N, C-alpha and C positions, 0 to 999 in steps of 0.2 A: 544266850537266851534265844536269839534269832535262829541260830543253828539248830537248836533243839526243836523249835516250832517247825522249821523247814523239814527236818528229819521226821517228825511226827506226822506232818501232812503227807510226806512221801510214803511212809508206811501205811497210812490210811488209804491212799490212792492204790497201793498194791493190794490191799485187802478187799477192795470193792468187788473185783471179779470173783473172789472166793465167796463173798457173801451172796452174790447174784446166783452162783451155781446151786446154792441150797434151795432156791426157788425155781429150779429148772423143771418147768412143766409146759405143755403146749398151751399157748394163749388162744389161738383160733384154729378150729378143726372143722372139716367138712367131710361128709361121707356120702357115698353113692351105693345103692344096693337094691336087692330084691326084697319084697315084702309080700306076705301072705296073710290076708284078713279073713277070718271066719265071720261071715255076715250074711243076712238074708239077701237072696237074689231079688233084684227089683222087678223082674218079670214074673217069676213063679212064686216068690214069697218063701220058698224053702231055704234053709240055711246051707250055705256052701262055702268052699274055700276059694277066695278070689285073689289072683296074682296081681302084683303091682310093682311100681317103681318108687323108691324112697330116697329122700335126701335129708340129712340132718346137718345143721351148721351150729356149732357151739362156740361160745365166748367164755373162756374160763377166767373168772374174776380173781380167784385164789387157787391154791393147789387143789382144794377139794370142792369148791362151789363154783357153779357157772350158770349161764343162761343158754337155752337151746331152742332152736326153731326146727320143727319137723314138718316135712311136706311129703305127702304120699298121694299117688294117683293109682286108682284101682279100677279094674273092669268088674262091675258087680251085676253081671247078667248081659245077655245079648243086647248090644246097643246102649247099655247103661254104664255110667261112669261116676265114681266118687273121687273128688279132689278134697283132701283133708289137709289143714294147716293148723299147727299147734305151736304155742309159745309158752315156755315154762322154765323151771329150774332143774338143775342136775347136780347131784352130790356124788363125787367119785373118790374112791379110796385108791390112791396112787401107789402101786407096787409093781412087781414084775408083770403080772396080769392085773388089770384095773377093773374091778366090779363097780357098778354105779346104779343109782336109783334116780328116777325122773318122774315129774308130774307137770302137767300143763293144761291150759285151756285154749280153745280155738274154734274153728268153724269147719263144717263139712258142707260141700256143695255137691248135690246129687243132680244128675241129668239123665233123662231117659229118652231114647229116640228109637222107635221101631215102627212097624207098619200100622200099629193100632194106637199108640200113645206117643205124644211128644210133650215134654215139660221139664221143669227144673225147680229145685227148691234148695234153700240153704238152712243150716241149723247150727245152734250152739253145740259145742262138743268138749269133752274132757278126755284126758289121756294120762295114764300112770303105768309104771312098769319098772323093769330092771334089765340090766345087760352086763356084758363083759367085753373089754377091749384087750386083745392079745397082740403084743408087738410083733411086727414083721421085720422092721428095721427102725432107725431113729425117727423117721417121719411118717411111717405107715403102720396101721394097725388093722387087724381082722376083728370085726364087730359082730356079735350075736346078741339079739335083744328080744325080749318078750314085753308086750305092753297090752293094756286093755283100753280100747277106744269106745266111748259112748257118745251117741248123737241124740239130741232132742228133736226127733223128727217123727212125723205122723204118716205112716204108710197105710193106715186103715182110715178111710173117710168117715166111718161110723164113730170113731173115738175122737177125743178132744186133744190128743197128743200124748206121747210117752217117750221114754228113753229106749233106744235100741243100741245094743252094744255088741262088740265082737273082740276076739283075741287076735292080736297082730304079732306075727313073728317076722323079724327082719334080720338079714345078714348082708354084710357088705364090707367095703374097704374104707377106712378112715384115713384122710390125708391131713397132715399138720401143715397149716399155712404159715403160722408164725410161732416161734419157740419162745 
């Protein structure tokens, strides 16, 4: 009887690595990349495409669901900057290439500094979109993402406030920190 229990425990110990491989997905990932936001220029008011730097850090809770923090820094006109930070959820379909959908809430911090005006304001913000991760090797992916970012900010002093949004296209490299 004791020999049977010892053999059964030994077989179970050998099976644990095989069971763990079925849940083989990246636990923590971060990405660095380029972002382009279609948004009004803070100096002229006309909509333009604004370049920026983006960073996403994700914590995958399961194979398909995770949490993500997105941070982007954009130049939105001469001497004007937007720093955006969003926290939300991400749903990924893991396959050879991994498409995903995301949504989150956050804050946008706008600052303007030129020869005529100096000031800053922050606003509530939302973000939703989709993207795809294409593997480069076991720990790196190429990422392309489209998202819609909306900010509850008042650029017109005559109005009481409104939502201003823009399309954000992001591309970059994803690094897997833990598997």
